[in-house]
N, C-alpha and C positions, 0 to 999 in steps of 0.2 A: 338485452332480454328487454322486449317492450311486454306492456300488461295486455292481454288480451281484452277486446271489447265486451266478452262475457263476463268478464271480472268486477266489471264496475256496475254502480248499483244505476238500475234504468232513469232516465232524465225524461223530463217532460219533452214534448215536442217544441223543436226550435221556434222563438217568439220571433215577431218581425221586427227590423229595426225601430227603435222607439227613445224617446229621453223623457225622463222624467225632470222637471222643472218645480223645484220647492221655490215657495214666495210666502214665507210667513203671515205677511199681513193680509193675503186673502182671507185668513180665517173670519173674521168678523161679517166684511160684506158679503163673501160668498154664504155664510151662515144665515145671513138676514134675508139673503136673496133668492138662493137657491135652495137648500135645506138644512134645517137646523142642526144636523149632524155631518153638515157637508163634510168630505176629506179630500176629494179629488175630482178633477173632470178631465176627460180625455178628448182631445179634438185632433183628428187625424192621427198623427203618429206621438202627438206631444200630449205626455199627463201633467197637467199642473196640480199641486199639492201645497198644501200649508206646512207638512212636516215630511219628512223621510215615511217611504210606504214599507211596511212588513211584506214578506212573502204572501202572504194570503189577500192582502190586499191589491199589491202587486198582479196577483193571479187576475183578479177583478178586472183592475184597468187593461192588461193586455188581451182581454177578451174583447174587450171594446177596440181596441188600436186594431184588431184582425177585423172585426165589425164593421170598424169605417173603411178598411183596405176592401174588404169583399163585396158592400156597397157602392163605393165611391163617395168623394166628399158630398155631393148634393143627396145622393141616393140615399146616404145614411140620415142626413138631417130628416129629410123626407118621409122614409121608413119609420126611424124614432118617433116623429110626431105623430105620426098616423097610429102606431102601436099606443102611445100614450091616449091619443084621443078614444081609441077603440077600448082601452082598458077601463077608462072613465064612462064610457057610453054603457059598457057592460057592467058598470057599478062597482068598479074597482079603483084600487089607488094607480094615478097615470105613473106613478114610478116603480112600485112595488110589484105591481102586475104586468108591466111592460116585458115584453118576452126578451128584449136586449137585457135586459137587467137579471131578468130570470136566470137567463144563460150566464151571465156575468157573476152571479150568487153560486151557480152550479161548480164553477172555477173555483171561486173560493173555497167551497166544500171539499172539491179534491185536492186543493192545496193543503188544507187542513189537515186530510186524510195522509198525505204523503209526508208531511211533518211531523206526525204521530203523535 
């Protein structure tokens, strides 16, 4: 007897293939060069972090994996940089007001809600 699909809790949509690469020594240089609270950066399907990510942090980075794949390698870089410039021009923060980051933070919120 097999369990029916309806008896299982609903899971989020499948994520594209990705790889988390944990490199502890990245913490200090990245926090100095990128952001003081830097944890991870996603480049294409690779998520580079200085420590393992929890479910909420991974949701943020997986949003970036999807964005990279939707926009293409060069397209994502161009779009992300243009969005950072727009945010700054509008008087906002290049990172916090960047729509790619806003979307990734929304994924964090959703993951927190699922986690309870």
